[in-house]
N, C-alpha and C positions, 0 to 999 in steps of 0.2 A: 714691609707695610709702609704705605705712604700716608703721612699725616698732613691734614690741612687745617688752617685756622683763618677765621675772618676777624680782622682787627677793628675795633671801634676807635675812631680818631681821639687821641688823648694828648693834650698839650703837656710839654715838659713841666710847666709850672704846677699842673695838677698832680704831678707824680712826686713832688718834693714838698709836701705839706709836713705838718708837725709829726713827730714819731707817734706811731699808733694809729694814724689816720691815712697812711700812705695807701694808694690803690694803684694797681697795675691796670694795663689795658684789658677791657673785657674781651674774652675769647668766646667764639661760638663754634659749636660742632659743625664741621663741614663734611668730613668723610670718615668712615669707620672701616676697620679691617680686622684681621684675625686677633691682633693684640689689643684691640680697642683703641680709643682715641682720648687724648688728654684734654680735659675741659676745665679751664681755670675760671674762677669767679673773682669778685672784687674783694673777697676775704682772704685771698692768698697771702697777702702781706702779714695780716694778723695771725694766720695759721702758722707761719714760719717764725715770725718775730714777736708775737704777742707775749704778754706776761704770763708765764707758766707757773708762777709762784702761788697764784690764788687757787684754792681748792674749788673744784666744781661741785655743783649740787647733784645729789642723787647718783654719784659715781661709785659703783660697787668696789669694795676693797679687793685688791689682787689684780684688778684689770686696769692697766695704765696705757696711756698713748704710746709710750716707749715699747711696751710689751706687744701691743697690737702691731706697731710698725715692724718690729723685729720678726714676728711671726709671718707677716705679709711678705717680707723680704725672703724668708725661708721658702715660702710657697713659690714665689716668682723664680727663685734660683733653681728649684727642683722641677717645677712644672710649667713655668712660663708665666708672663704677666697676665695673659688672658685667663688663667686659672684663679687669679686673685679676685674673689668676690666676697661681699660682706657675709653671705651665708656660709661659704667655705671657711672663711676666717673664723666666724663664730663657732663653727663645729670644732675646729682645731683647738680653739681656746677654751672650749667648754662653757660657752656663755650664749646668751640670747643675742640675736642680731641687733635689737634695739639698744642693747647695752653698748655696742660699738659706736653707735651714733652719738652717744654722750661724750665721746672722746674725739671722733673724727666725723666731719660732715658727710663724707661719702667716698667712693672709691677714687674719684679723680683727685680729690685732695689728699687721699692716703698715698697715692703714687708720688706726689710731690714730697711728702714726708719720707717715704721709703728712699727716694733718690738722695735726699740730703743726709739721711742717716748713714749712708755709705761713706761719707766723708767726716764722720764724727771723730774729732781729734786731728792733730797735724799729720800731713802726709809723711810716709816713711821714706824720706830722701836721704841717700848716703851723703857723707861729707864730701865736699867738692872744693877745689882750689880756684876754679874759674867759673864765671857766670855761664859759659857754654856748657860745662859739665852739670851745673844745676839744672839747666834747661833740658839737657839730655835725660837726666834722671826724672825730671818732671814729665817729659813725653812718655817715658816708659811706665811711670806711675799711672798716668791717665789711662793709657790703653790697657794696663793691667787691671784697672778697675772694671772696665768693660768686658775683659776676658773672663773675669771672675763672676760678673753679673751681666750676662748678655742682654737682659731685658732693659737695662738702664740706658742703652743707646737711644731708645725711643724718647726718653725724657731729656737726655743730654742734648739732643738736637732740637728740642722744642722751645718755644717762647715761654719764659717763666721768670719769676722773681728769684734772684739768688738767695738761698737760705744760709743760715749761720754756718753750717758745715762746709758748704762750697766756698763761702766767703773766707772761712778760716784757712782752707787750703790755699787759695789765691794769696791771701795776706801773708802766709807763711813763706811761700816761694818768693814773693816780692821782697820780704825781709832778707832772705838769703841772697838775692840778687843785689839788693842795695848794699849789703855788707861787703860785697865784692866789687863795688864801685860802679854798678850799672844804675844810671839815673832812673827815677821812678816812672817817668813817662815811657821811656824805652823799655823798661822792665815789664810794664803792663802790656804793651803791644807785643812784646816777645812771648810772654806767657800765653796770651790769647792766640797768637799765631801758631805756637806749638800745640796748644789745646785743640784748635780747629783741625790741625793735621792729624792728631791722634784720633779724634772723633771720626774723621773720614776714613782713616785706615782701619778702624775697628769694625766698620760696616760689613765687609766681606767675611770677617771671622765670626762676628755675632750672627750673621746670616746663615751660618752652617758650613761655609767653605773653610777647611782647616789647612789645606795645602794647595800648592800651585796646580797639582794634578786634578784636584776637585774643581778649582776655580776655572780651569780651562778644559774641563772634561767634554764640552760640546765639540771640541776640535777632534775628538776621536772619530766622529763621523766624517768620512772622506768628502762628502758634499760640503760640509762646513769648512774643511780645509781648503777646498777649491774656491769657495766663496770669499774666504779671508786668507789669501795666500801669504801675505806679509806677516800677519799675526801667527799663522801656523808655522811659518819658517822659524821665527824667533823663539816661540814657545817650545817647539820640538828640539831646537838646538840648545836652548839654555835651561829649560825647566822640565826636562824629562824625568828627573828624579822627584822624590816626595819632598821637595823643598818647601818649608813652611812659609806662609804669608808673613810671618815675623821677619823674615829676611828682607822682604820688600819694605816693611815698616822701618827697620833699622836703616836701610839705604836712603829712604826718603827723609827720615828724620835728620840724618847727617847732612843731607843737601839743604834742608831748611835751615839748619844751624849755620852751614857755610854762608848762606845768603844773609842771614842776620848778622853774622860776624863781619862780613864785608861791609854791610851798611853801617854798622855801629862804629867800626874802625874808621870809616870815611867821615863820620861826624865828629870823631874825637879831635 
């Protein structure tokens, strides 16, 4: 599904006001698809970063925002993001629809909370002796998240405010890189570079293609092979077996790290 957004012009100064008053760019719905479309409002910052210690009025006991979000994630994992509706969620939780709105403004905001909840707690990165190995584990962790929760790729590639879960992940990996001597500015650029690569690599997998045979299945048609002879030749020779797209990800990730290593060594 293709997602589109229309951005309202917003100056940088307007985005860095006092805590609790920060507002992101207003986004407007442009295009919808099978998975729906993410629509963010100006309350996105407060939704993610607002004070959660104050009890809300009229909120029934036993129903919390955390429970709502967890159940929504379970639905999305099992049935797809398009199956997450306030009605379906209320039925699963045994509550009224209006009770959900006391905790979450609507589905669009709920999706933001769902995504950030996937990164609750520090990422499970193995011990590493070099910054390259940290980034290697980081890339595998990022794509692992999208393999476990395919619906999340829609949110991961959208314009949004970073929530506390996602910020915690990035902060953790930056701390690991800094401890191994990588300067903070280079560390952040390296993390974002690997993150973007993992997001892109996750698309074919989360779109339903689990092997090279599926990904290039159109070449089974002789007419397609004749139309794309160079592609047909290399896929027939190299990818005739059920080789997982994971192999392509590992190859690409290593090459990204090769480039980062060469660049960082040159700056040393």
